[in-house]
Each structure stands twice: as structure tokens, then as C-alpha cells.
N, C-alpha and C positions, 0 to 999 in steps of 0.2 A: 706372369704378366708380359702381357706385350704390348707395348704401342708404338705410335710412327715417329717420335720423338725420345728416343733411347740414348743415353749420352754413350759416346763409343770408347772413353775412357774415365773413371771413377775412381778417386783418389782418398782414403778414409785418415783421417787422421786418429785412432783409436784410442781415444781418452777416458779415463774414470777409471780403471780396475782399483785403484787402491782407495778412494775415498766411495766406491760401489761397497767395498770389504767392510768399510769403517762405519759406512749405516748399518750395515748388520751386524757389528761386533764381530768380524772376523778377521785373521790377520791378512796382510797387505798382500802375502801370497795366495793365499784364497781368491780375492778377486782378480789376480793376474793370471791360476790356472781357469777360473769362470771364462776370461779374457779370451785366450787359447781355445778353449772349445767353442767361443760365440763363431772365430772364425771359418770355422766349417760351415755353418749355414748361412751365411750371408756369402762366401764362395760362390755354395749352388745358386741364389737367390739371385746372385746378379749372373751367372752363366744363362738360366733360365729367363731373365729380362733379357736377352739379349747384349750383355756389355760385352766390351771384348776386353778389353785391357781393365784390369783391378787391383792400384796399386795402393798397399796398404803399409802404413809407417810402423814398424815395428819396435826399432830399435835407433836411436838416435844414438849419435856420437856420443852425446852429452852423457848418456844414460851409465856411462859408465864409472860415473860420479856418484851414482847410488851406493847402497851399503854393498859389499861385496857380495853378503849371502844372497842377498835379493838378485844381484848380477847372476850368481851361478844358477839360480832359480831359475830363471828367465832363459838364460841360455839350453841347459837341460830340458824346460817343456819343451821347449822351438826344437833341439834332436829328437826328443820322443814322438812329438806329435807328427814331424816330416816321417818320420818313419812306419809311421802308423797310417798317416793320409797319402802316401807319395802314387800309391796302387790305384787307389780310388781318383784321385787328379788325371791317374793315367786313363783310367776305364772311361771320363768323362772327355777326355780329349784336350784336357787342360795344362799348358803350359808353364811350366815354375821357374821365373827369373829372379837374379839378386840382384839393387842395386845399390852401392857405397862401398865403401873401404875396406878393402880385406885385410891393413897393417892392424894388429893388436887384437884380431880374433881367433882365436883357442882352436887347434888344427883340428881336434876332431869336432868342431862346428863347422867350419872349412870345407869339411872332407863332406861332411852331410848334405850341405850346401849344393856343393859339387856333382854328388851322387845323383841327387834329387834333379839338378839342371839337366845333365845328360839323360837322365832316364827320360825329362817330357820336352825335348828339344824340338820334337816333331809334330807335336800337339798341336792342333790350330784353331781348337773352339773359343778358348779363351787363353788370356795370360794372368795368371796371378803372378804380380811383381810385389817382392818385400821388400822394403826400403829398411836395410838391416844395417848397422855401423854408418847411418848417413848421417848429412847435414849438406844441406843445400848450398853454403859457404863456402865449405871445402869441397863440393862439389865446384863450385864455378872456377874455385883456385885451380882445381884439377884440369880444367878446363884450357883456361888460362895457358895455364904453363905447358900444354899440349899443344895448344895454338902456337906458343912461342918458339918450342920445340920446332914445327912445323915450318916456323918462317925462318929460322935459321939453317935450318935445312934446304931450304928454297923450294919446297912443297906449297908455300902458300906466298903468293905477296901479300904485304902488307897492308897495301891501298886496296885490297878485295874482300878484306875480312868485313862480314856483314852479320846477321842477325842466324843466317841458317850457318853460319862457319860455327857460329857459338854452340848453336841447339845440337850440331853433328858431333862435339866434343864432350856433351853433356853425357851422363853415366844412362840417361833415356832416349839417346840418340835412335833407337831402335820402334820407339812409342810417338804416336800423336800426342801434344798436349793433354792433360786433363781438361774434360770438359765440365766434372763436375768436382767440386770438394765438401767432403762430408769431416765435419769433425764432432764429435759425442761430447758429453758430460759440462756442455753448457761454455766452456769456453771460447774466446771470438777471436782467435789468433791462429796464424799458420806455423809459429813457432821453427823456423828455420827450415821448412819442407817444402821443396821443389820453387824455391822464389823465381827462376827465371820461366818456367812452364806453368806454373799458376796465373799467369800476365792478364789471362781473358776468362778465366776458369770461371762459372757459377759459385757460391759460397753458400752452403747448407749447415748451419749450428744445431745443433739438439742440446738439449738437459739431461738427456739421458745419457747415463754412463754406459761405456763400452761393454759390461757384464750383459745390461737388459737393452741393447740394441740389438732386436729382433728383423728376421725377414720382413715382417710386418711394417717396421720402422726404417728399413730399407727400401720400400715401396714406396711406401709416404715421401721420403725424399725425391725418387725420382718423378712421383707426380709432384710436387712443388717444381722440381726443373723442367718438367713439359710447360709449367706455365710462363716459365721466362724467357724475354725478346734477348737474343744475343746479338749487338750492335756491334761490337767489336769497336769502338768509337765512332759508329757513322750516325748518321740520324735517321730515325723511322719516315718513310716516305710521308706517311700520315700526316705528320709535324708538320710540313713544309719546308 
């Protein structure tokens, strides 16, 4: 799929693995594994469409509250999938990147994430940005702490702090704000995800659970984006 109006940055809240599994009378773990396998197809579809940054909400800072067995399974699936897919990402020129806090993440997982980032750091076709151990309010707190520290060191004048200052202190400082947010599974909220960055993003909600959100559904979301008129608070000239 090629279009003259492709979002540069697409963010996705991959929701509904457990509900999808329940619908088919399967354990939640089955739904999560199906969800992991779906990522590969959507990454390929985004790359084919010309998207430059794809940010996936993979594991929130609140997900640690889930049953220990489920958390361990999710972490293991992440590590195994990264090991399997990293060479493919490299062949396709896709850069792998992580946003989120490192504190509390097991060393084995951090090591695998770091290896993937290092191995793909020079790729330029697209960036696959994984939000892992991520919470947007935490990100904003960390940004405020960084700016406060820079002010104390005399590196920033407090009177000069503006929106750009804050944006450059966020985990996403190297990326443009998302043009399009997709959330699967019928929920219509953003769940502590990229709160600052989504200020002017187009929102697309679908009832499809993540394990059934295939490339056809992804292209459908991009088609809907094409129809949107992004005004950034301005008035359309045709409206007077």
C-alpha cells in the first residue's frame, strides 16, 4: 500500500490478547503468544506502507501487577521473539529502539533489549519503537527531574523553558510525535500512553482484538487517516 498521505509515526496500543483467548476458550497465555506473533506482520505492513516510526505499547509500568506467572511468560516471549527476529529486522533495515524505565527489569531482558538496539542502530528504513516498562506520567516526571537538574547546573534558564524543552527531555526526544494512534479491542482511552506526544494525533479505535488485527486492518486504519483533516487548532480556510 502506497499513499501520498502516510503517517510518519504510528503508535499502537496492542489490546485484547486475553479477551481474544477467552472468546476461544483458551488460556490468557495463548492470547499473548498469538499477539506476539501478530507484531511481525504489522511491522512488515508499516514498513511497506512507508511509515518511518512504529511505536508499540508492549508492556506498561502497571503490567507488573499482573499474576507473576503471566508476567514471566510475557518477558520470556519477548526475549525469545527478539532473538528470532533481530536478523530479519536487520535485513529489512529496521532499527529497534526501547522507551521506558530500566529500573526493575530483569537483567536477562535488559541484555537482550540492549543487544537488539546495538545491532540495529545504524538502520534507517524504519524504527520499531517498543514501549516497555513504560508509563507516560512516569516519563513526564523523569523529564521534569532532568530539566530541574539542568536548571540547578546552570545549563538551562528556567525562564527559557518551553514546549520544546520538555519534548527534548522525554524518552521520545529522537522521534516526531505520532500522527496516528491505533487502539485495538474496542477500548477508547489512551491508558497512560504518550500523553504529551499525542496532543494532536489522530485517534483510531477498532473492536478487533490485537491477535486478529492483521495487515488488512492496519491498512484500513491508514485509509481512515487519509480522510482526516489535521488542523492543529486552526480553522479551515473554507470555513471562513
